[in-house]
N, C-alpha and C positions, 0 to 999 in steps of 0.2 A: 494566412492565420499567422498570429502572434504566439511565439513560443512561451511556454510557462516553465519555470525552473524553481523547484522546491529544494530547500536545504533542511535537514534535520537540526533541531535546536542545538546539537552538540557539534556542528560542523562549522570550522572555519571556512571563510571564503571572502574573495575580495572582488571588487568590480572595476573593470577597466574603464579609463575616460572615455567619453563619447567623443570622436574626431569628426563626425558627420553624421547629420541627422538629428533624430531626438530620441531620448529614451524615456519610455513611459513605466511607471513602476507603481506596484501595489503591494503594500505589506499586510500581512495578517498572520494570526497564528492559529493552529488547529491542535488537537490532543487527540490521542488515539484512546479508544475505550479500554483497550489492553495497554496497560503502563511497562509491564515486564517486558524488556527487550527480548529475552529468550522465548517467552511465550509468543511474542509478535512476531518474530522470526519463524516460528514453528508453523503459526497460522498462514504466513505468506508462503512458506515452501509447500504446505498442503495445498493452497488455493492455486499456486502455480501449477503442480502436479495435476490438480483435478481438470484445470483448463486444458493442459496438454493432453491429458486422456481424452477429454471431451473433443479435441480438434482431431485427434488421431482415430477415436473409436467413437462416433458420435452418440451412439446408442448403447454403449457398455454400461451393464447394470451396476459396476463397482463405483461408477461415476456418482450415481445417486447415494451409494452407501458412504462414500467418502465426503460427499458434501453434507451429509447428516453429520457424520463425525466433526466435519468443520463447525458447524452451526452449533453443535453440542458444546464443544470446547470455546467458542467464541461466547456463548452464554454463560458458561461456568467461570470463564476468566475476565469478562467485561466487568468494567467499574461504571456503573450509571448512577448520576446524581440527580 
């Protein structure tokens, strides 16, 4: 399996020279539907918490409630063109 490395647009990075074998590259840009970094971070943290709750307590009713909150915030904050 070939690894995929994603960098945020604000991230500086460099690529080391290939000393053996070959490098295969693909470049593309994606855009989040939630542009505000603070809101994006909140949704990420909420989603991470929901996933952990589901892993630790698969049938916990709070997971359904929190998932609903996540989707309501996503609909409220998303910029769809």
